[in-house]
Each structure stands twice: as structure tokens, then as C-alpha cells.
C-alpha positions as CSV (number, residue, x, y, z in Angstrom):
1,M,35.9,-88.1,-3.7
2,S,36.2,-85.6,-6.7
3,V,39.0,-83.3,-7.0
4,F,36.7,-80.6,-6.7
5,E,35.2,-81.7,-3.2
6,T,38.6,-82.4,-2.0
7,R,39.3,-78.7,-2.6
8,R,36.2,-77.4,-1.6
9,Q,37.0,-79.1,1.5
10,Q,40.0,-77.7,2.1
11,L,39.2,-74.2,1.4
12,D,36.6,-74.9,4.3
13,L,39.2,-75.9,6.6
14,A,41.6,-73.0,5.7
15,R,38.5,-70.5,6.3
16,L,38.2,-72.3,9.8
17,H,41.0,-71.8,10.8
18,E,41.1,-68.3,10.0
19,E,37.8,-67.7,12.0
20,C,39.1,-69.7,15.0
21,E,42.3,-67.2,14.7
22,L,39.9,-64.2,14.6
23,N,38.5,-65.9,17.3
24,Y,41.4,-66.0,19.7
25,K,42.0,-62.3,19.2
26,R,38.8,-61.6,20.0
27,L,38.6,-63.6,22.8
28,H,42.3,-62.6,24.0
29,R,40.8,-58.6,24.2
30,I,38.5,-60.0,26.8
31,I,40.7,-62.9,28.4
32,S,44.4,-61.2,28.4
33,D,45.5,-64.2,30.2
34,S,43.9,-67.8,30.0
35,R,46.3,-69.3,32.5
36,S,44.5,-68.5,34.9
37,L,42.6,-71.2,36.2
38,G,39.0,-70.7,37.9
39,A,39.6,-67.1,36.8
40,N,36.0,-65.3,35.9
41,F,35.3,-62.6,33.7
42,S,31.8,-61.0,33.0
43,L,30.8,-59.1,29.9
44,H,27.5,-56.9,30.6
45,Y,25.7,-55.2,27.1
46,R,25.3,-51.8,28.1
47,A,21.5,-50.4,28.3
48,Q,20.4,-48.2,25.4
49,P,18.8,-44.6,26.0
50,N,15.1,-44.1,27.5
51,K,15.5,-48.6,28.1
52,Q,15.9,-50.4,31.5
53,P,19.1,-51.6,32.3
54,S,20.0,-54.7,30.7
55,R,20.6,-57.9,32.5
56,A,22.1,-59.7,29.6
57,G,25.6,-60.1,28.9
58,M,28.1,-63.7,29.0
59,K,30.1,-64.6,31.9
60,L,33.6,-66.4,30.7
61,T,35.2,-68.9,33.1
62,I,38.4,-70.9,32.4
63,I,38.0,-74.3,33.5
64,E,41.1,-76.1,32.5
65,V,44.7,-75.2,31.9
66,T,47.4,-77.2,30.5
67,K,51.1,-76.4,28.6
68,Y,49.6,-75.1,25.6
69,T,45.8,-75.1,25.7
70,S,43.0,-73.6,28.4
71,T,39.3,-74.6,27.8
72,V,37.2,-71.4,28.6
73,K,33.1,-71.5,29.2
74,I,31.2,-68.8,27.8
75,V,27.8,-68.4,29.3
76,A,24.9,-66.2,27.3
77,D,22.4,-65.2,29.7
78,R,19.1,-65.2,27.8
79,A,18.2,-61.4,26.6
80,G,15.1,-62.9,25.4
81,P,12.0,-64.5,26.1
82,M,12.2,-66.9,29.5
83,W,11.7,-69.7,27.3
84,L,14.6,-69.4,25.6
85,P,17.5,-71.3,27.3
86,E,20.8,-69.9,28.2
87,I,23.9,-70.8,25.6
88,E,26.7,-72.6,27.5
89,I,29.4,-73.2,24.6
90,K,32.9,-74.6,25.5
91,V,35.9,-73.4,24.0
92,R,39.5,-75.0,23.7
93,V,41.8,-72.0,23.3
94,Y,45.2,-73.1,21.6
95,R,48.1,-70.4,23.0
96,D,50.4,-71.8,20.6
97,A,48.6,-71.7,17.5
98,R,46.7,-68.6,18.7
99,M,43.4,-70.2,17.8
100,A,40.2,-70.8,19.4
101,E,37.5,-73.1,18.5
102,V,34.3,-74.6,20.3
103,V,34.6,-78.0,21.4
104,E,31.2,-78.4,23.2
105,W,27.8,-76.9,22.7
106,C,25.6,-76.3,25.2
107,S,26.6,-79.3,27.3
108,D,24.7,-82.0,25.0
109,R,26.9,-82.0,21.7
110,T,30.6,-82.6,22.1
111,I,32.4,-81.8,18.4
112,P,34.3,-84.5,16.7
113,W,37.5,-83.7,15.5
114,A,36.5,-84.6,11.8
115,L,33.6,-81.8,10.2
116,V,31.5,-84.9,9.7
117,E,30.2,-87.4,11.6
118,K,29.5,-91.1,10.3
119,N,26.1,-91.3,11.5
120,G,24.5,-88.3,10.1
121,M,23.5,-86.8,13.1
122,Q,25.3,-83.6,12.6
123,A,25.1,-80.7,9.8
124,R,28.1,-81.1,7.0
125,D,28.7,-77.7,8.8
126,E,27.7,-77.8,12.4
127,K,31.2,-77.3,13.4
128,W,31.5,-74.2,10.9
129,Q,28.3,-73.0,12.3
130,W,29.1,-73.2,15.5
131,N,32.1,-71.3,15.4
132,M,30.5,-68.5,13.6
133,F,28.0,-68.5,16.1
134,L,31.2,-67.9,18.8
135,S,32.5,-65.2,16.3
136,E,29.5,-63.0,16.3
137,L,28.7,-63.7,20.0
138,L,32.0,-62.3,20.8
139,S,32.0,-59.4,18.3
140,H,28.8,-58.7,19.8
141,G,29.8,-58.2,23.1
142,L,33.1,-56.4,22.6
143,R,30.9,-53.9,20.3
144,H,28.3,-53.5,23.1
145,G,30.0,-55.3,26.3
146,I,31.5,-53.6,29.5
147,S,33.8,-56.0,30.7
148,A,34.4,-56.6,34.5
149,L,37.3,-59.4,36.0
150,E,36.2,-61.2,38.4
151,V,38.9,-63.4,39.6
């Protein structure tokens, strides 16, 4: 591996960590205390003027709590055609490091620690893409949604 490739990988890792820190802050605005096992939160999108009420939104459930981390399952309801499936993401929240990262995508892909798997089944930047998608999903929800605690 060349010095340039090593440096680029380090910069990408720094950017990934920065995005995970921002995702923690976004998630913390929706879920103020991630230590309540089984707590449910929902975020429904506001209806646009002169349109039918939107049924789209997100449901967030805290499914695991440990001393320093929590795992949150986020289910984004489909807002498009019926053939478009719901999006289900599992996010690990690191309370001590103040970071949140995607650890599972749509129940069929568990993200490895390394950014690249040896068997080539993942894109080089798949972990980055999933965390960027989480960033966009949370940002959209915070901008356009109305939250409700369901405990």
C-alpha cells in the first residue's frame, strides 16, 4: 500500500468518525436518553399544504443497552410506491465516545469492522454510504418531522 493510499484511507476514517459524531448529535435530538431499554420513539412527517396527511415517518426503538453503548433499531416507513420496502437500520450508539454508527442494514447485511471485506461482496465505501444515508435520514426527520415519545 502506497503512502498516498494509506493517507487517503486515514482521511476517510477521520471523515467517517466525524459523520458518526454528527449522527450521534442528530439521534440525541430525537432520543435524549438512550439508556431506556424498549423505549419507542416515532417521527411523523408533516403533511404539505393542500395534500393528504403523510403516513410516512420513522420508528425508533432501543433494543439493547450496555454500560457504554445502546443499539437503536430505526424503521423508516415507505413513503413511495408499495413495492418499495421499509428501510430497517440498526445503529450502535457509543455514549462514551458520543458516536453513532450503522451496524446492520435492512436485516440482511451486518457491517464488518473493516471497511472492506476480503471476499469482495461489499463496495469499498459501503460502510461510509450507510452512515451517510443515516445522516440524511435523521436530518430529513429533524427538518420535516414531528416527534412523539411512546414509551
